[in-house]
TISEMI-461814 format. One record per residue: residue number from 0; residue in one letter; x, y, z of N, C-alpha, C, O in turn. Coordinates in Angstrom, 1 decimal. Atoms other than C-alpha are relative to their C-alpha. Layout:
PT,nr,rest,n_px,n_py,n_pz,ca_px,ca_py,ca_pz,c_px,c_py,c_pz,o_px,o_py,o_pz
PT,NUM,a,X,Y,Z,X,Y,Z,X,Y,Z,X,Y,Z $
...
# end
This chain:
PT,nr,rest,n_px,n_py,n_pz,ca_px,ca_py,ca_pz,c_px,c_py,c_pz,o_px,o_py,o_pz
PT,0,m,1.1,0.7,0.4,140.7,93.3,178.9,-1.0,1.0,-0.7,-1.7,0.6,-1.7 $
PT,1,l,0.8,-1.0,0.5,138.8,96.4,178.2,0.4,0.4,-1.4,-0.4,0.6,-2.3 $
PT,2,k,-0.5,-0.3,1.3,141.1,97.1,175.3,-0.4,-1.1,-1.0,-0.8,-0.9,-2.1 $
PT,3,l,0.3,1.2,0.9,140.5,93.6,173.9,-1.5,0.1,-0.3,-1.9,-0.2,-1.5 $
PT,4,f,1.5,-0.1,0.2,136.7,94.1,174.3,-0.3,1.1,-1.0,-1.1,0.9,-1.9 $
PT,5,c,0.2,-1.1,0.9,136.9,97.4,172.5,0.4,-0.3,-1.4,-0.3,-0.1,-2.4 $
PT,6,l,-0.4,0.4,1.4,138.9,96.0,169.6,-0.9,-1.0,-0.6,-1.3,-0.9,-1.8 $
PT,7,f,0.9,1.0,0.5,136.6,93.0,169.3,-1.3,0.7,-0.4,-1.9,0.3,-1.4 $
PT,8,s,1.2,-0.7,0.4,133.6,95.4,169.3,0.1,0.8,-1.3,-0.7,0.8,-2.1 $
PT,9,f,-0.2,-0.7,1.3,135.1,97.6,166.6,0.1,-1.0,-1.2,-0.4,-0.7,-2.3 $
PT,10,f,0.0,1.0,1.0,135.8,94.5,164.6,-1.4,-0.5,-0.4,-1.7,-0.6,-1.6 $
PT,11,l,1.4,0.4,0.3,132.2,93.3,164.8,-0.8,1.1,-0.7,-1.5,0.8,-1.6 $
PT,12,v,0.7,-1.1,0.6,130.9,96.7,164.0,0.4,0.2,-1.4,-0.4,0.4,-2.3 $
PT,13,s,-0.5,-0.2,1.4,133.1,97.1,161.0,-0.4,-1.2,-0.9,-0.7,-0.9,-2.1 $
PT,14,c,0.4,1.2,0.8,132.2,93.6,159.8,-1.5,0.1,-0.4,-1.9,-0.2,-1.5 $
PT,15,s,1.4,-0.1,0.3,128.5,94.3,160.0,-0.4,1.1,-1.0,-1.4,1.1,-1.6 $
PT,16,h,0.3,-1.1,0.9,128.7,97.5,158.0,0.7,-0.2,-1.4,0.5,0.7,-2.3 $
PT,17,s,-0.6,0.2,1.3,130.8,96.1,155.1,-1.0,-0.5,-1.0,-1.9,-1.2,-0.6 $
PT,18,p,1.0,0.4,1.0,128.9,95.7,151.9,0.1,-1.5,-0.3,1.1,-2.1,-0.2 $
PT,19,d,0.1,1.4,0.3,127.7,92.3,151.0,0.5,-0.2,-1.4,-0.1,0.3,-2.4 $
PT,20,l,-0.6,0.1,1.3,129.9,91.2,148.1,-0.9,-0.7,-1.0,-0.9,-0.4,-2.2 $
PT,21,a,1.0,0.7,0.9,127.2,88.9,146.6,-1.0,1.1,-0.5,-1.4,1.0,-1.7 $
PT,22,f,0.9,-1.0,0.4,124.8,91.9,146.6,0.7,1.0,-1.0,0.1,1.3,-2.0 $
PT,23,v,-0.7,-0.9,0.9,127.4,94.1,144.9,0.2,-0.7,-1.3,0.1,0.0,-2.3 $
PT,24,a,-0.2,0.8,1.2,128.2,91.4,142.4,-1.3,0.0,-0.8,-1.3,0.1,-2.1 $
PT,25,k,1.3,0.0,0.7,124.4,91.2,141.5,-0.2,1.3,-0.6,-0.7,1.4,-1.7 $
PT,26,g,0.2,-1.4,0.5,124.3,95.0,141.1,0.8,0.2,-1.3,0.4,0.8,-2.3 $
PT,27,v,-0.9,-0.1,1.1,127.3,94.9,138.8,-0.5,-0.8,-1.2,-0.5,-0.3,-2.3 $
PT,28,k,0.5,0.9,1.1,125.9,92.0,136.8,-1.2,0.6,-0.7,-1.4,0.6,-1.9 $
PT,29,s,1.2,-0.6,0.6,122.6,93.8,136.4,0.3,1.2,-0.9,-0.2,1.3,-1.9 $
PT,30,k,-0.4,-1.2,0.8,124.3,97.0,135.2,0.7,-0.5,-1.3,0.4,0.1,-2.4 $
PT,31,e,-0.7,0.5,1.2,126.5,95.0,132.8,-1.0,-0.6,-1.0,-0.9,-0.4,-2.2 $
PT,32,k,1.0,0.6,0.9,123.4,93.2,131.4,-0.8,1.2,-0.7,-1.1,1.1,-1.8 $
PT,33,k,0.6,-1.2,0.6,121.7,96.6,130.9,0.8,0.6,-1.1,0.3,1.0,-2.1 $
PT,34,l,-0.9,-0.5,1.0,124.7,97.9,129.1,0.1,-0.8,-1.2,0.1,-0.3,-2.4 $
PT,35,k,-0.1,0.9,1.1,124.9,94.8,126.9,-1.3,0.2,-0.8,-1.3,0.2,-2.1 $
PT,36,n,1.2,-0.1,0.6,121.2,95.2,126.1,-0.1,1.4,-0.8,-0.6,1.4,-1.9 $
PT,37,l,0.0,-1.3,0.7,121.7,98.9,125.2,0.9,0.0,-1.2,0.6,0.5,-2.2 $
PT,38,k,-0.9,0.1,1.1,124.6,98.1,123.0,-0.6,-0.8,-1.2,-0.5,-0.4,-2.3 $
PT,39,e,0.8,0.7,1.0,122.5,95.5,121.2,-1.0,0.8,-0.7,-1.2,0.8,-1.9 $
PT,40,k,1.1,-0.9,0.6,119.7,98.0,120.7,0.6,1.0,-0.9,0.1,1.3,-2.0 $
PT,41,i,-0.7,-1.0,0.9,122.2,100.6,119.3,0.4,-0.7,-1.3,0.2,-0.1,-2.3 $
PT,42,s,-0.4,0.7,1.2,123.5,98.0,116.9,-1.2,-0.2,-0.9,-1.1,0.0,-2.2 $
PT,43,e,1.3,0.3,0.8,119.9,97.1,115.7,-0.4,1.3,-0.6,-0.8,1.4,-1.8 $
PT,44,e,0.4,-1.3,0.5,119.1,100.8,115.4,0.9,0.5,-1.1,0.4,1.1,-2.1 $
PT,45,e,-0.9,-0.4,1.0,122.2,101.5,113.4,-0.2,-0.8,-1.3,-0.2,-0.2,-2.4 $
PT,46,l,0.4,0.8,1.2,121.3,98.6,111.0,-1.3,0.6,-0.7,-1.3,0.7,-1.9 $
PT,47,a,1.3,-0.5,0.6,117.8,100.0,110.6,0.3,1.4,-0.6,-0.3,1.7,-1.7 $
PT,48,k,-0.3,-1.3,0.6,119.2,103.5,110.0,0.7,-0.1,-1.3,0.4,0.6,-2.3 $
PT,49,e,-0.7,0.2,1.3,121.5,102.2,107.3,-1.0,-0.5,-1.1,-0.9,-0.1,-2.2 $
PT,50,a,1.0,0.5,1.0,118.6,100.4,105.6,-0.9,1.2,-0.4,-1.2,1.3,-1.6 $
PT,51,v,0.8,-1.1,0.4,116.5,103.6,105.7,0.8,1.0,-0.9,0.3,1.5,-1.9 $
PT,52,e,-0.8,-0.9,0.9,119.4,105.7,104.3,0.2,-0.6,-1.4,0.2,0.1,-2.4 $
PT,53,k,-0.1,0.7,1.3,119.8,103.1,101.5,-1.3,0.2,-0.8,-1.2,0.5,-2.0 $
PT,54,n,1.3,-0.2,0.7,116.1,103.3,100.7,-0.2,1.5,-0.4,-0.7,1.8,-1.5 $
PT,55,l,0.1,-1.4,0.3,116.2,107.1,100.8,0.9,0.4,-1.2,0.5,1.1,-2.1 $
PT,56,r,-0.9,-0.2,1.2,119.2,107.1,98.4,-0.6,-0.5,-1.3,-0.6,0.2,-2.3 $
PT,57,a,0.7,0.6,1.2,117.3,104.8,96.0,-1.1,0.9,-0.4,-1.3,1.1,-1.6 $
PT,58,l,1.1,-0.9,0.4,114.3,107.1,96.1,0.5,1.3,-0.6,-0.1,1.8,-1.5 $
PT,59,k,-0.5,-1.3,0.6,116.4,110.2,95.4,0.5,-0.3,-1.4,0.3,0.6,-2.3 $
PT,60,v,-0.4,0.3,1.4,117.9,108.5,92.4,-1.2,-0.2,-0.9,-1.2,0.3,-2.0 $
PT,61,k,1.3,0.2,0.8,114.4,107.5,91.2,-0.6,1.4,-0.3,-1.0,1.6,-1.5 $
PT,62,l,0.5,-1.3,0.2,113.3,111.1,91.7,0.8,0.8,-1.1,0.3,1.4,-1.9 $
PT,63,s,-0.9,-0.6,0.9,116.3,112.4,89.8,-0.2,-0.5,-1.4,-0.2,0.3,-2.4 $
PT,64,l,0.3,0.6,1.3,115.7,110.0,86.9,-1.3,0.5,-0.5,-1.4,0.7,-1.7 $
PT,65,g,1.3,-0.5,0.4,112.1,111.2,86.8,0.2,1.4,-0.5,-0.4,1.8,-1.5 $
PT,66,h,-0.2,-1.4,0.4,113.3,114.8,86.6,0.7,0.0,-1.4,0.3,0.8,-2.3 $
PT,67,l,-0.7,0.0,1.3,115.6,113.9,83.7,-0.9,-0.4,-1.1,-0.8,0.2,-2.2 $
PT,68,k,1.0,0.4,1.1,112.8,112.2,81.8,-0.9,1.1,-0.3,-1.2,1.3,-1.5 $
PT,69,v,0.9,-1.1,0.3,110.5,115.1,82.2,0.7,1.1,-0.8,0.2,1.6,-1.8 $
PT,70,i,-0.8,-1.1,0.7,113.2,117.6,81.1,0.3,-0.5,-1.5,0.2,0.3,-2.4 $
PT,71,e,-0.3,0.6,1.4,114.1,115.3,78.1,-1.3,0.2,-0.8,-1.2,0.5,-2.0 $
PT,72,k,1.3,-0.1,0.7,110.4,115.3,77.1,-0.3,1.5,-0.4,-0.7,1.8,-1.5 $
PT,73,k,0.2,-1.4,0.3,110.2,119.1,77.3,1.0,0.5,-1.1,0.6,1.3,-1.9 $
PT,74,l,-0.9,-0.3,1.1,113.3,119.4,75.1,-0.5,-0.5,-1.3,-0.4,0.2,-2.3 $
PT,75,s,0.5,0.6,1.2,111.8,117.1,72.6,-1.2,0.8,-0.5,-1.3,1.1,-1.7 $
PT,76,e,1.2,-0.7,0.4,108.5,119.0,72.6,0.4,1.4,-0.5,-0.2,1.9,-1.5 $
PT,77,f,-0.4,-1.3,0.4,110.4,122.3,72.3,0.6,-0.1,-1.5,0.4,0.9,-2.3 $
PT,78,s,-0.5,0.2,1.3,112.2,121.0,69.2,-1.0,0.0,-1.1,-0.9,0.6,-2.1 $
PT,79,v,1.2,0.1,1.0,108.9,120.2,67.4,-0.6,1.4,0.0,-0.9,1.9,-1.1 $
PT,80,w,0.7,-1.4,-0.1,107.4,123.6,68.6,0.9,1.0,-0.8,0.4,1.9,-1.5 $
PT,81,r,-1.0,-0.9,0.6,110.6,125.4,67.4,-0.1,-0.1,-1.5,-0.1,0.9,-2.2 $
PT,82,q,0.1,0.2,1.4,110.3,123.9,63.9,-1.2,0.7,-0.6,-1.2,1.3,-1.6 $
PT,83,n,1.2,-0.7,0.4,106.8,125.2,63.6,0.1,1.5,0.1,-0.4,2.2,-0.7 $
PT,84,l,-0.1,-1.4,-0.2,107.5,128.6,65.0,1.0,0.7,-0.9,0.8,1.8,-1.3 $
PT,85,e,-1.0,-0.6,0.9,110.6,129.2,62.8,-0.6,0.3,-1.4,0.0,1.0,-2.2 $
PT,86,k,0.7,-0.2,1.3,108.2,129.1,59.8,-0.5,1.5,-0.1,-0.7,2.0,-1.2 $
PT,87,d,0.4,-1.4,-0.1,107.1,132.6,60.9,1.1,0.8,0.6,1.2,0.9,1.8 $
PT,88,p,-1.2,-0.7,-0.5,110.2,134.7,61.2,-0.3,1.2,1.0,0.5,1.3,1.9 $
PT,89,l,0.3,-1.1,-0.9,108.5,137.7,62.9,-0.4,-0.6,1.4,0.1,-0.1,2.4 $
PT,90,l,0.4,0.6,-1.2,106.9,135.5,65.5,1.2,-0.7,0.7,1.3,-0.6,1.9 $
PT,91,w,-1.2,0.6,-0.6,110.2,133.6,66.0,0.9,1.0,0.6,1.4,0.8,1.7 $
PT,92,q,-0.8,-1.0,-0.6,112.1,136.8,66.6,-0.6,0.6,1.3,0.1,0.9,2.2 $
PT,93,k,0.7,-0.5,-1.2,109.5,138.0,69.1,0.3,-1.0,1.1,0.5,-0.6,2.3 $
PT,94,f,-0.3,1.0,-1.0,109.9,134.7,70.9,1.4,0.1,0.5,1.6,0.1,1.7 $
PT,95,l,-1.4,-0.1,-0.5,113.7,135.0,71.0,0.2,1.2,0.9,0.9,1.1,1.8 $
PT,96,q,-0.2,-1.2,-0.8,113.5,138.6,72.3,-0.6,-0.2,1.4,0.0,0.2,2.4 $
PT,97,k,0.7,0.0,-1.3,111.0,137.8,75.0,0.4,-1.2,0.9,0.6,-1.1,2.1 $
PT,98,e,-0.1,1.2,-0.8,111.6,134.2,76.1,1.4,-0.6,0.2,1.6,-1.4,1.1 $
PT,99,l,-1.4,0.6,-0.1,115.3,133.4,75.5,0.6,0.1,1.3,1.2,-0.8,1.8 $
PT,100,p,-0.7,-0.1,-1.3,116.6,134.8,78.8,-0.5,-1.0,1.0,0.2,-1.4,1.9 $
PT,101,v,0.5,0.9,-1.1,114.3,132.5,80.8,-0.3,-1.4,-0.6,-0.9,-2.2,0.1 $
PT,102,l,0.2,1.3,0.6,114.3,129.5,78.4,0.6,-1.1,0.8,1.8,-1.1,1.1 $
PT,103,f,-0.4,1.2,-0.8,114.4,126.3,80.4,0.7,0.4,1.3,1.6,-0.3,1.8 $
PT,104,l,-0.7,-0.5,-1.2,115.4,128.3,83.5,-0.3,-1.0,1.2,0.6,-1.4,1.9 $
PT,105,e,0.4,1.0,-1.1,113.5,125.9,86.0,0.7,-1.3,-0.3,1.2,-1.9,0.7 $
PT,106,e,-0.6,1.3,0.3,114.9,122.9,84.2,1.5,0.1,0.2,2.1,-0.9,0.7 $
PT,107,r,-1.4,-0.2,-0.3,118.5,124.3,84.4,0.2,-0.1,1.5,1.2,-0.7,2.0 $
PT,108,e,-0.1,0.1,-1.5,118.0,124.8,88.2,-0.2,-1.4,0.5,0.6,-1.8,1.4 $
PT,109,t,0.3,1.4,-0.5,116.6,121.3,88.6,1.2,-0.8,-0.4,1.6,-1.6,0.5 $
PT,110,l,-1.1,0.8,0.4,119.5,119.8,86.7,1.2,0.3,0.9,2.0,-0.6,1.2 $
PT,111,i,-1.1,-0.3,-0.9,122.0,121.7,88.8,-0.2,-0.7,1.4,0.8,-1.2,2.0 $
PT,112,r,0.3,0.6,-1.2,120.3,120.4,91.9,0.2,-1.5,-0.1,0.8,-2.2,0.9 $
PT,113,v,-0.2,1.5,0.2,120.3,116.8,90.5,1.5,-0.3,0.0,2.0,-1.3,0.6 $
PT,114,i,-1.4,0.2,0.0,124.0,117.1,89.8,0.6,0.0,1.4,1.5,-0.8,1.7 $
PT,115,e,-0.5,-0.1,-1.3,124.7,118.2,93.3,-0.4,-1.1,1.0,0.4,-1.5,1.8 $
PT,116,e,0.5,0.9,-0.9,122.5,115.8,95.1,0.0,-1.5,-0.4,-0.2,-2.4,0.5 $
PT,117,s,0.0,1.4,0.5,122.6,112.6,93.0,1.2,-0.4,-0.8,1.1,-0.3,-2.1 $
PT,118,p,-1.2,0.4,0.8,126.1,111.5,92.0,-0.3,-1.1,-1.0,0.4,-1.3,-2.0 $
PT,119,e,0.2,1.2,0.8,124.6,108.3,90.5,-0.5,0.5,-1.4,-0.2,-0.3,-2.4 $
PT,120,v,0.5,-0.4,1.3,122.9,110.3,87.7,0.6,1.4,-0.4,0.1,2.1,-1.3 $
PT,121,a,-0.6,-1.3,0.3,125.1,113.4,87.7,0.5,0.2,-1.4,0.4,1.2,-2.0 $
PT,122,l,-0.5,-0.1,1.3,126.7,112.6,84.4,-1.1,0.2,-1.0,-1.0,1.1,-1.9 $
PT,123,q,1.1,-0.2,0.9,123.4,112.3,82.6,-0.6,1.4,0.1,-0.9,2.1,-0.9 $
PT,124,a,0.5,-1.3,-0.2,122.2,115.5,84.2,0.9,1.1,-0.6,0.4,2.1,-1.2 $
PT,125,q,-1.0,-0.9,0.5,125.4,117.3,83.2,-0.1,0.1,-1.5,0.0,1.1,-2.1 $
PT,126,e,0.1,0.0,1.5,125.0,116.2,79.6,-1.3,0.7,-0.5,-1.2,1.4,-1.5 $
PT,127,m,1.3,-0.7,0.4,121.4,117.4,79.5,0.1,1.5,0.2,-0.4,2.3,-0.6 $
PT,128,l,-0.2,-1.4,-0.2,122.4,120.7,81.0,0.9,0.6,-1.1,0.6,1.7,-1.5 $
PT,129,n,-0.8,-0.5,1.1,125.1,121.1,78.4,-0.8,0.1,-1.3,-0.6,1.1,-2.0 $
PT,130,a,0.8,-0.1,1.2,122.6,120.4,75.7,-0.9,1.2,0.0,-1.1,1.9,-1.0 $
PT,131,i,0.8,-1.2,-0.1,120.3,123.1,77.0,0.8,1.2,-0.2,0.4,2.2,-0.9 $
PT,132,l,-0.8,-1.2,0.2,123.1,125.6,77.2,0.5,0.2,-1.4,0.6,1.3,-1.9 $
PT,133,r,-0.3,-0.1,1.4,124.2,124.8,73.7,-1.2,0.5,-0.8,-1.0,1.4,-1.7 $
PT,134,l,1.2,-0.5,0.7,120.6,125.3,72.5,-0.2,1.5,0.2,-0.4,2.2,-0.7 $
PT,135,i,0.2,-1.5,-0.3,120.4,128.7,74.3,1.1,0.8,-0.7,0.8,1.9,-1.3 $
PT,136,t,-1.1,-0.7,0.7,123.8,129.7,72.8,-0.4,0.1,-1.5,-0.2,1.2,-2.1 $
PT,137,e,0.4,0.0,1.4,122.6,128.7,69.3,-1.1,1.0,-0.2,-1.1,1.8,-1.2 $
PT,138,l,1.2,-0.9,0.1,119.3,130.6,69.8,0.5,1.5,0.2,0.0,2.4,-0.5 $
PT,139,s,-0.5,-1.4,-0.2,121.2,133.7,71.1,0.7,0.5,-1.3,0.6,1.6,-1.6 $
PT,140,s,-0.7,-0.5,1.2,123.3,133.8,68.0,-1.0,0.2,-1.1,-0.8,1.1,-1.9 $
PT,141,q,1.1,-0.3,0.9,120.1,133.6,65.9,-0.7,1.3,0.3,-1.0,2.0,-0.6 $
PT,142,k,0.6,-1.2,-0.4,118.7,136.4,67.9,0.8,1.2,-0.5,0.3,2.2,-1.0 $
PT,143,v,-0.9,-1.1,0.4,121.8,138.6,67.1,-0.1,0.1,-1.5,-0.1,1.2,-2.0 $
PT,144,l,0.0,0.0,1.5,121.7,137.6,63.4,-1.4,0.5,-0.5,-1.4,1.2,-1.6 $
PT,145,g,1.4,-0.3,0.5,117.9,138.1,63.1,-0.3,1.4,0.2,-1.4,1.8,-0.2 $
# end
């Protein structure tokens, strides 16, 4: 009888310490709900990030196009200035000696940066850089001949 009482007591004790399955299920549901909410938030943030990256890309293209327009304007102004300066051969040779090595240096660096950073306008930038390099080559040959 004592053995039966002990077994019955152990059974009652073990039953009273077992976790309540309804409580465990609530905890799991709560955690699953939190995970679902976090996943939704991540999805929303990823969409927002994509939108920001798209806007950033568009702004970079706009900036690159702006650089190209400014450089194109400088080339055009240089052409007019060159025609006037070539009328005085001595002044023209002084210009070639002094300024030719750094002629359009900033613009060349800008164009290289545009080519690297903005594939959408890289072809235009490359064509403009080629035009500047051809101009410098032409002026270098004038410098040697002059």
